[in-house]
N, CA, C and O atoms as CSV, one atom per row, in Angstrom:
chain,resi,resn,atom,element,x,y,z
A,1,MET,N,N,0.839,-1.174,0.000
A,1,MET,CA,C,0.000,0.000,0.000
A,1,MET,C,C,0.890,1.245,0.000
A,1,MET,O,O,1.908,1.283,0.690
A,2,THR,N,N,0.509,2.243,-0.761
A,2,THR,CA,C,1.275,3.466,-0.898
A,2,THR,C,C,0.987,4.401,0.269
A,2,THR,O,O,-0.149,4.527,0.725
A,3,GLU,N,N,2.051,5.054,0.741
A,3,GLU,CA,C,1.893,6.015,1.823
A,3,GLU,C,C,1.030,7.191,1.388
A,3,GLU,O,O,0.952,7.519,0.204
A,4,LYS,N,N,0.381,7.821,2.369
A,4,LYS,CA,C,-0.373,9.041,2.091
A,4,LYS,C,C,0.606,10.207,2.025
A,4,LYS,O,O,1.537,10.285,2.827
A,5,LEU,N,N,0.402,11.099,1.085
A,5,LEU,CA,C,1.278,12.260,0.925
A,5,LEU,C,C,1.071,13.272,2.045
A,5,LEU,O,O,-0.062,13.590,2.406
A,6,LYS,N,N,2.177,13.775,2.590
A,6,LYS,CA,C,2.092,14.866,3.556
A,6,LYS,C,C,1.766,16.139,2.788
A,6,LYS,O,O,2.095,16.243,1.607
A,7,PRO,N,N,1.123,17.117,3.439
A,7,PRO,CA,C,0.818,18.386,2.752
A,7,PRO,C,C,2.079,19.196,2.515
A,7,PRO,O,O,3.148,18.870,3.031
A,8,CYS,N,N,1.944,20.243,1.739
A,8,CYS,CA,C,3.060,21.153,1.468
A,8,CYS,C,C,3.503,21.780,2.794
A,8,CYS,O,O,2.664,22.285,3.539
A,9,PRO,N,N,4.800,21.758,3.100
A,9,PRO,CA,C,5.252,22.332,4.366
A,9,PRO,C,C,5.203,23.855,4.391
A,9,PRO,O,O,5.352,24.460,5.453
A,10,PHE,N,N,4.998,24.476,3.246
A,10,PHE,CA,C,5.009,25.931,3.179
A,10,PHE,C,C,3.609,26.531,3.198
A,10,PHE,O,O,3.388,27.557,3.841
A,11,CYS,N,N,2.658,25.905,2.501
A,11,CYS,CA,C,1.306,26.480,2.444
A,11,CYS,C,C,0.259,25.579,3.098
A,11,CYS,O,O,-0.861,26.022,3.351
A,12,GLY,N,N,0.609,24.320,3.375
A,12,GLY,CA,C,-0.314,23.402,4.034
A,12,GLY,C,C,-1.319,22.724,3.109
A,12,GLY,O,O,-2.122,21.909,3.562
A,13,GLU,N,N,-1.286,23.048,1.832
A,13,GLU,CA,C,-2.232,22.466,0.876
A,13,GLU,C,C,-1.800,21.059,0.477
A,13,GLU,O,O,-0.654,20.661,0.684
A,14,GLU,N,N,-2.745,20.313,-0.102
A,14,GLU,CA,C,-2.437,18.981,-0.611
A,14,GLU,C,C,-1.501,19.096,-1.800
A,14,GLU,O,O,-1.496,20.102,-2.510
A,15,VAL,N,N,-0.708,18.054,-2.008
A,15,VAL,CA,C,0.210,18.005,-3.140
A,15,VAL,C,C,-0.198,16.865,-4.059
A,15,VAL,O,O,-1.052,16.053,-3.704
A,16,LYS,N,N,0.408,16.801,-5.233
A,16,LYS,CA,C,0.044,15.777,-6.210
A,16,LYS,C,C,1.278,15.077,-6.748
A,16,LYS,O,O,2.385,15.613,-6.717
A,17,THR,N,N,1.061,13.862,-7.245
A,17,THR,CA,C,2.133,13.164,-7.954
A,17,THR,C,C,1.930,13.374,-9.442
A,17,THR,O,O,0.802,13.446,-9.928
A,18,PHE,N,N,3.039,13.471,-10.156
A,18,PHE,CA,C,3.009,13.650,-11.597
A,18,PHE,C,C,3.819,12.552,-12.251
A,18,PHE,O,O,4.933,12.242,-11.829
A,19,LYS,N,N,3.246,11.973,-13.284
A,19,LYS,CA,C,3.937,10.958,-14.063
A,19,LYS,C,C,4.776,11.664,-15.117
A,19,LYS,O,O,4.385,12.716,-15.623
A,20,GLY,N,N,5.916,11.097,-15.446
A,20,GLY,CA,C,6.870,11.727,-16.348
A,20,GLY,C,C,6.292,12.405,-17.567
A,20,GLY,O,O,6.692,13.524,-17.886
A,21,ILE,N,N,5.364,11.767,-18.261
A,21,ILE,CA,C,4.876,12.362,-19.505
A,21,ILE,C,C,3.889,13.504,-19.281
A,21,ILE,O,O,3.542,14.210,-20.227
A,22,THR,N,N,3.431,13.698,-18.043
A,22,THR,CA,C,2.490,14.790,-17.763
A,22,THR,C,C,3.157,15.936,-17.013
A,22,THR,O,O,2.488,16.871,-16.573
A,23,ALA,N,N,4.467,15.862,-16.870
A,23,ALA,CA,C,5.187,16.847,-16.062
A,23,ALA,C,C,5.058,18.250,-16.640
A,23,ALA,O,O,5.103,18.454,-17.853
A,24,GLN,N,N,4.898,19.199,-15.741
A,24,GLN,CA,C,4.760,20.595,-16.129
A,24,GLN,C,C,5.918,21.448,-15.637
A,24,GLN,O,O,6.060,22.590,-16.073
A,25,TYR,N,N,6.743,20.933,-14.749
A,25,TYR,CA,C,7.661,21.770,-13.995
A,25,TYR,C,C,9.101,21.847,-14.477
A,25,TYR,O,O,9.848,22.697,-13.993
A,26,SER,N,N,9.511,21.026,-15.378
A,26,SER,CA,C,10.937,20.947,-15.643
A,26,SER,C,C,11.242,20.830,-17.123
A,26,SER,O,O,10.425,20.345,-17.905
A,27,ASP,N,N,12.419,21.276,-17.492
A,27,ASP,CA,C,12.892,21.071,-18.860
A,27,ASP,C,C,13.348,19.634,-19.057
A,27,ASP,O,O,13.483,19.165,-20.188
A,28,TYR,N,N,13.584,18.939,-17.952
A,28,TYR,CA,C,13.998,17.541,-17.998
A,28,TYR,C,C,12.853,16.706,-18.554
A,28,TYR,O,O,11.717,16.838,-18.096
A,29,ARG,N,N,13.128,15.863,-19.519
A,29,ARG,CA,C,12.097,15.002,-20.090
A,29,ARG,C,C,12.096,13.671,-19.356
A,29,ARG,O,O,12.890,12.779,-19.653
A,30,ALA,N,N,11.210,13.557,-18.413
A,30,ALA,CA,C,11.123,12.331,-17.622
A,30,ALA,C,C,10.482,11.221,-18.437
A,30,ALA,O,O,9.670,11.467,-19.330
A,31,THR,N,N,10.864,9.999,-18.111
A,31,THR,CA,C,10.265,8.855,-18.791
A,31,THR,C,C,8.911,8.550,-18.170
A,31,THR,O,O,8.562,9.098,-17.125
A,32,GLU,N,N,8.163,7.689,-18.804
A,32,GLU,CA,C,6.818,7.342,-18.331
A,32,GLU,C,C,6.848,6.626,-16.981
A,32,GLU,O,O,5.842,6.607,-16.272
A,33,SER,N,N,7.986,6.039,-16.620
A,33,SER,CA,C,8.069,5.315,-15.348
A,33,SER,C,C,8.575,6.190,-14.199
A,33,SER,O,O,8.722,5.712,-13.074
A,34,GLU,N,N,8.841,7.463,-14.478
A,34,GLU,CA,C,9.334,8.363,-13.441
A,34,GLU,C,C,8.199,9.226,-12.886
A,34,GLU,O,O,7.282,9.620,-13.607
A,35,TYR,N,N,8.288,9.507,-11.590
A,35,TYR,CA,C,7.269,10.299,-10.899
A,35,TYR,C,C,7.916,11.421,-10.101
A,35,TYR,O,O,9.081,11.350,-9.712
A,36,GLN,N,N,7.123,12.451,-9.872
A,36,GLN,CA,C,7.537,13.600,-9.093
A,36,GLN,C,C,6.354,14.019,-8.222
A,36,GLN,O,O,5.202,13.846,-8.620
A,37,VAL,N,N,6.624,14.561,-7.054
A,37,VAL,CA,C,5.586,15.119,-6.189
A,37,VAL,C,C,5.809,16.621,-6.132
A,37,VAL,O,O,6.942,17.082,-5.993
A,38,ALA,N,N,4.723,17.385,-6.241
A,38,ALA,CA,C,4.864,18.845,-6.237
A,38,ALA,C,C,3.614,19.514,-5.684
A,38,ALA,O,O,2.515,18.960,-5.730
A,39,CYS,N,N,3.813,20.727,-5.158
A,39,CYS,CA,C,2.707,21.573,-4.715
A,39,CYS,C,C,2.262,22.407,-5.904
A,39,CYS,O,O,3.077,23.070,-6.546
A,40,GLU,N,N,0.969,22.374,-6.197
A,40,GLU,CA,C,0.425,23.132,-7.322
A,40,GLU,C,C,-0.333,24.386,-6.899
A,40,GLU,O,O,-0.893,25.092,-7.738
A,41,ASN,N,N,-0.348,24.659,-5.603
A,41,ASN,CA,C,-1.076,25.817,-5.104
A,41,ASN,C,C,-0.420,27.091,-5.629
A,41,ASN,O,O,0.726,27.382,-5.288
A,42,GLU,N,N,-1.132,27.848,-6.450
A,42,GLU,CA,C,-0.574,29.072,-7.026
A,42,GLU,C,C,-0.279,30.126,-5.968
A,42,GLU,O,O,0.532,31.024,-6.196
A,43,GLY,N,N,-0.928,30.025,-4.816
A,43,GLY,CA,C,-0.677,30.962,-3.731
A,43,GLY,C,C,0.543,30.602,-2.894
A,43,GLY,O,O,0.971,31.392,-2.052
A,44,CYS,N,N,1.102,29.423,-3.116
A,44,CYS,CA,C,2.289,28.997,-2.368
A,44,CYS,C,C,3.506,29.722,-2.928
A,44,CYS,O,O,3.788,29.643,-4.124
A,45,LEU,N,N,4.213,30.415,-2.074
A,45,LEU,CA,C,5.368,31.187,-2.527
A,45,LEU,C,C,6.537,30.317,-2.947
A,45,LEU,O,O,7.391,30.766,-3.711
A,46,VAL,N,N,6.596,29.089,-2.469
A,46,VAL,CA,C,7.745,28.221,-2.737
A,46,VAL,C,C,7.438,27.189,-3.811
A,46,VAL,O,O,8.280,26.942,-4.675
A,47,GLN,N,N,6.268,26.586,-3.783
A,47,GLN,CA,C,5.870,25.503,-4.689
A,47,GLN,C,C,6.955,24.431,-4.802
A,47,GLN,O,O,7.503,24.208,-5.882
A,48,PRO,N,N,7.264,23.764,-3.678
A,48,PRO,CA,C,8.327,22.758,-3.678
A,48,PRO,C,C,7.961,21.532,-4.503
A,48,PRO,O,O,6.788,21.260,-4.757
A,49,MET,N,N,8.997,20.793,-4.919
A,49,MET,CA,C,8.802,19.551,-5.657
A,49,MET,C,C,9.980,18.630,-5.405
A,49,MET,O,O,11.064,19.075,-5.027
A,50,THR,N,N,9.756,17.350,-5.616
A,50,THR,CA,C,10.850,16.391,-5.509
A,50,THR,C,C,11.550,16.296,-6.857
A,50,THR,O,O,11.056,16.799,-7.866
A,51,SER,N,N,12.694,15.653,-6.856
A,51,SER,CA,C,13.316,15.311,-8.129
A,51,SER,C,C,12.543,14.121,-8.698
A,51,SER,O,O,11.605,13.634,-8.067
A,52,TRP,N,N,12.925,13.656,-9.872
A,52,TRP,CA,C,12.233,12.521,-10.490
A,52,TRP,C,C,12.681,11.220,-9.854
A,52,TRP,O,O,13.862,11.039,-9.558
A,53,HIS,N,N,11.731,10.312,-9.644
A,53,HIS,CA,C,12.019,9.015,-9.032
A,53,HIS,C,C,11.391,7.907,-9.865
A,53,HIS,O,O,10.314,8.070,-10.438
A,54,LEU,N,N,12.090,6.774,-9.919
A,54,LEU,CA,C,11.537,5.613,-10.625
A,54,LEU,C,C,10.446,5.000,-9.758
A,54,LEU,O,O,10.738,4.331,-8.767
A,55,GLY,N,N,9.226,5.223,-10.120
A,55,GLY,CA,C,8.085,4.682,-9.398
A,55,GLY,C,C,7.433,5.693,-8.481
A,55,GLY,O,O,8.101,6.519,-7.859
A,56,ARG,N,N,6.105,5.611,-8.408
A,56,ARG,CA,C,5.313,6.539,-7.612
A,56,ARG,C,C,5.626,6.420,-6.123
A,56,ARG,O,O,5.721,7.430,-5.425
A,57,ALA,N,N,5.789,5.179,-5.629
A,57,ALA,CA,C,6.055,4.960,-4.207
A,57,ALA,C,C,7.362,5.616,-3.781
A,57,ALA,O,O,7.443,6.164,-2.682
A,58,ARG,N,N,8.383,5.571,-4.626
A,58,ARG,CA,C,9.664,6.209,-4.286
A,58,ARG,C,C,9.538,7.724,-4.255
A,58,ARG,O,O,10.141,8.378,-3.404
A,59,ALA,N,N,8.763,8.287,-5.171
A,59,ALA,CA,C,8.557,9.742,-5.177
A,59,ALA,C,C,7.828,10.176,-3.909
A,59,ALA,O,O,8.179,11.189,-3.305
A,60,ILE,N,N,6.823,9.419,-3.509
A,60,ILE,CA,C,6.068,9.735,-2.294
A,60,ILE,C,C,6.964,9.624,-1.061
A,60,ILE,O,O,6.910,10.471,-0.169
A,61,LYS,N,N,7.787,8.577,-1.015
A,61,LYS,CA,C,8.694,8.405,0.120
A,61,LYS,C,C,9.668,9.583,0.196
A,61,LYS,O,O,9.936,10.095,1.283
A,62,ALA,N,N,10.195,10.011,-0.942
A,62,ALA,CA,C,11.124,11.146,-0.960
A,62,ALA,C,C,10.443,12.405,-0.422
A,62,ALA,O,O,11.041,13.156,0.349
A,63,TRP,N,N,9.188,12.637,-0.828
A,63,TRP,CA,C,8.449,13.815,-0.363
A,63,TRP,C,C,8.205,13.734,1.139
A,63,TRP,O,O,8.426,14.706,1.862
A,64,ASN,N,N,7.754,12.588,1.602
A,64,ASN,CA,C,7.368,12.440,3.004
A,64,ASN,C,C,8.551,12.399,3.968
A,64,ASN,O,O,8.373,12.653,5.160
A,65,THR,N,N,9.738,12.090,3.489
A,65,THR,CA,C,10.890,11.977,4.391
A,65,THR,C,C,11.864,13.144,4.265
A,65,THR,O,O,12.988,13.066,4.760
A,66,ARG,N,N,11.453,14.206,3.620
A,66,ARG,CA,C,12.320,15.381,3.518
A,66,ARG,C,C,12.497,15.996,4.903
A,66,ARG,O,O,11.731,15.715,5.824
A,67,HIS,N,N,13.508,16.829,5.031
A,67,HIS,CA,C,13.716,17.529,6.302
A,67,HIS,C,C,12.538,18.452,6.563
A,67,HIS,O,O,11.970,19.037,5.641
A,68,GLU,N,N,12.188,18.571,7.815
A,68,GLU,CA,C,11.113,19.477,8.184
A,68,GLU,C,C,11.575,20.920,7.993
A,68,GLU,O,O,12.766,21.214,8.089
A,69,VAL,N,N,10.650,21.795,7.730
A,69,VAL,CA,C,10.951,23.211,7.560
A,69,VAL,C,C,11.223,23.820,8.929
A,69,VAL,O,O,10.459,23.625,9.874
A,70,VAL,N,N,12.307,24.548,9.018
A,70,VAL,CA,C,12.643,25.236,10.262
A,70,VAL,C,C,12.144,26.671,10.136
A,70,VAL,O,O,12.577,27.414,9.255
A,71,LYS,N,N,11.229,27.051,11.023
A,71,LYS,CA,C,10.690,28.411,10.999
A,71,LYS,C,C,11.287,29.193,12.159
A,71,LYS,O,O,11.321,28.719,13.295
A,72,VAL,N,N,11.750,30.382,11.860
A,72,VAL,CA,C,12.357,31.228,12.877
A,72,VAL,C,C,11.695,32.600,12.833
A,72,VAL,O,O,11.553,33.198,11.767
A,73,ASP,N,N,11.299,33.085,13.988
A,73,ASP,CA,C,10.738,34.430,14.087
A,73,ASP,C,C,11.887,35.365,14.442
A,73,ASP,O,O,12.430,35.293,15.545
A,74,VAL,N,N,12.255,36.238,13.519
A,74,VAL,CA,C,13.391,37.136,13.767
A,74,VAL,C,C,13.129,38.076,14.941
A,74,VAL,O,O,14.073,38.602,15.531
A,75,ARG,N,N,11.880,38.289,15.282
A,75,ARG,CA,C,11.566,39.135,16.441
A,75,ARG,C,C,12.070,38.499,17.734
A,75,ARG,O,O,12.394,39.197,18.695
A,76,ALA,N,N,12.133,37.149,17.747
A,76,ALA,CA,C,12.666,36.455,18.924
A,76,ALA,C,C,14.161,36.696,19.084
A,76,ALA,O,O,14.726,36.425,20.143
A,77,HIS,N,N,14.796,37.200,18.045
A,77,HIS,CA,C,16.227,37.500,18.076
A,77,HIS,C,C,16.480,39.005,18.132
A,77,HIS,O,O,17.607,39.457,17.931
A,78,GLY,N,N,15.429,39.775,18.407
A,78,GLY,CA,C,15.578,41.205,18.624
A,78,GLY,C,C,15.161,42.118,17.485
A,78,GLY,O,O,15.272,43.337,17.610
A,79,ALA,N,N,14.684,41.565,16.379
A,79,ALA,CA,C,14.243,42.422,15.263
A,79,ALA,C,C,12.980,43.176,15.658
A,79,ALA,O,O,12.107,42.637,16.338
A,80,VAL,N,N,12.895,44.420,15.225
A,80,VAL,CA,C,11.736,45.260,15.530
A,80,VAL,C,C,10.802,45.313,14.324
A,80,VAL,O,O,9.587,45.189,14.478
A,81,GLY,N,N,11.356,45.496,13.130
A,81,GLY,CA,C,10.551,45.502,11.912
A,81,GLY,C,C,9.712,46.744,11.731
A,81,GLY,O,O,8.648,46.687,11.114
A,82,ASP,N,N,10.168,47.862,12.254
A,82,ASP,CA,C,9.395,49.100,12.150
A,82,ASP,C,C,9.802,49.985,10.977
A,82,ASP,O,O,9.233,51.058,10.777
A,83,GLY,N,N,10.792,49.534,10.199
A,83,GLY,CA,C,11.247,50.329,9.069
A,83,GLY,C,C,12.227,51.424,9.447
A,83,GLY,O,O,12.757,52.110,8.572
A,84,VAL,N,N,12.473,51.597,10.732
A,84,VAL,CA,C,13.406,52.614,11.210
A,84,VAL,C,C,14.624,51.946,11.856
A,84,VAL,O,O,15.769,52.297,11.570
A,85,THR,N,N,14.353,50.988,12.722
A,85,THR,CA,C,15.407,50.279,13.446
A,85,THR,C,C,16.218,49.414,12.494
A,85,THR,O,O,15.661,48.774,11.602
A,86,ASP,N,N,17.542,49.394,12.684
A,86,ASP,CA,C,18.417,48.525,11.895
A,86,ASP,C,C,18.341,47.123,12.488
A,86,ASP,O,O,18.890,46.868,13.560
A,87,ASP,N,N,17.664,46.219,11.794
A,87,ASP,CA,C,17.456,44.850,12.266
A,87,ASP,C,C,18.508,43.868,11.740
A,87,ASP,O,O,18.353,42.657,11.896
A,88,THR,N,N,19.571,44.378,11.123
A,88,THR,CA,C,20.568,43.514,10.510
A,88,THR,C,C,21.140,42.497,11.491
A,88,THR,O,O,21.217,41.311,11.168
A,89,ALA,N,N,21.538,42.929,12.667
A,89,ALA,CA,C,22.146,42.019,13.645
A,89,ALA,C,C,21.143,40.951,14.101
A,89,ALA,O,O,21.508,39.788,14.271
A,90,ALA,N,N,19.893,41.345,14.295
A,90,ALA,CA,C,18.866,40.384,14.718
A,90,ALA,C,C,18.594,39.359,13.634
A,90,ALA,O,O,18.422,38.175,13.925
A,91,ILE,N,N,18.555,39.802,12.390
A,91,ILE,CA,C,18.328,38.874,11.277
A,91,ILE,C,C,19.507,37.914,11.157
A,91,ILE,O,O,19.311,36.720,10.933
A,92,GLN,N,N,20.731,38.427,11.305
A,92,GLN,CA,C,21.902,37.561,11.250
A,92,GLN,C,C,21.885,36.561,12.394
A,92,GLN,O,O,22.270,35.406,12.210
A,93,ALA,N,N,21.445,36.986,13.576
A,93,ALA,CA,C,21.350,36.080,14.729
A,93,ALA,C,C,20.358,34.950,14.442
A,93,ALA,O,O,20.597,33.800,14.810
A,94,ALA,N,N,19.252,35.282,13.786
A,94,ALA,CA,C,18.264,34.257,13.428
A,94,ALA,C,C,18.853,33.279,12.410
A,94,ALA,O,O,18.656,32.070,12.526
A,95,ILE,N,N,19.569,33.794,11.422
A,95,ILE,CA,C,20.215,32.934,10.421
A,95,ILE,C,C,21.230,32.020,11.100
A,95,ILE,O,O,21.294,30.827,10.803
A,96,ASP,N,N,22.023,32.581,12.011
A,96,ASP,CA,C,23.026,31.788,12.730
A,96,ASP,C,C,22.369,30.699,13.580
A,96,ASP,O,O,22.899,29.594,13.691
A,97,ALA,N,N,21.219,31.008,14.177
A,97,ALA,CA,C,20.507,30.017,14.994
A,97,ALA,C,C,20.040,28.841,14.145
A,97,ALA,O,O,20.128,27.690,14.573
A,98,VAL,N,N,19.548,29.126,12.949
A,98,VAL,CA,C,19.105,28.051,12.058
A,98,VAL,C,C,20.307,27.237,11.579
A,98,VAL,O,O,20.238,26.011,11.497
A,99,ALA,N,N,21.405,27.921,11.264
A,99,ALA,CA,C,22.607,27.231,10.786
A,99,ALA,C,C,23.191,26.315,11.857
A,99,ALA,O,O,23.865,25.337,11.532
A,100,ALA,N,N,22.941,26.619,13.127
A,100,ALA,CA,C,23.489,25.821,14.218
A,100,ALA,C,C,22.684,24.555,14.497
A,100,ALA,O,O,23.125,23.704,15.270
A,101,VAL,N,N,21.505,24.417,13.876
A,101,VAL,CA,C,20.670,23.236,14.098
A,101,VAL,C,C,21.376,22.024,13.518
A,101,VAL,O,O,21.849,22.061,12.382
A,102,ASP,N,N,21.450,20.959,14.286
A,102,ASP,CA,C,22.108,19.734,13.845
A,102,ASP,C,C,21.058,18.835,13.194
A,102,ASP,O,O,20.172,18.311,13.870
A,103,TYR,N,N,21.164,18.661,11.881
A,103,TYR,CA,C,20.224,17.817,11.165
A,103,TYR,C,C,20.735,16.384,11.152
A,103,TYR,O,O,21.828,16.112,10.655
A,104,LEU,N,N,19.959,15.490,11.687
A,104,LEU,CA,C,20.342,14.078,11.724
A,104,LEU,C,C,19.390,13.285,10.844
A,104,LEU,O,O,18.178,13.498,10.868
A,105,GLU,N,N,19.949,12.378,10.074
A,105,GLU,CA,C,19.111,11.468,9.286
A,105,GLU,C,C,18.518,10.448,10.253
A,105,GLU,O,O,19.225,9.933,11.120
A,106,GLU,N,N,17.264,10.160,10.114
A,106,GLU,CA,C,16.639,9.172,10.975
A,106,GLU,C,C,15.657,8.351,10.170
A,106,GLU,O,O,15.101,8.813,9.173
A,107,GLU,N,N,15.457,7.143,10.614
A,107,GLU,CA,C,14.470,6.269,9.973
A,107,GLU,C,C,13.096,6.760,10.319
A,107,GLU,O,O,12.829,7.105,11.470
A,108,ARG,N,N,12.199,6.799,9.323
A,108,ARG,CA,C,10.829,7.234,9.587
A,108,ARG,C,C,9.880,6.128,9.276
A,108,ARG,O,O,8.670,6.291,9.431
């Protein structure tokens, strides 16, 4: 049985699998046995997608086992965001905090 697809980590909408010959996203000409998972929500600023995988189950597994999105609120690092205050140091602190996260591969 095929796993259920997780929603888009950026917009929360459902995503779809695409078979190679119906692909809309790439200049790469995928074969009929290759699949890709992608977010089609036009309101999604990122519209993430997987690379091409041999078989639908592998494409779904690749989508579902990607690293989780790390969200950081720069205000927690001192940014004011009023258009007057120089928030450069706070934004850099937020970037440094994300860079310090240790990503470990784990079985899911």
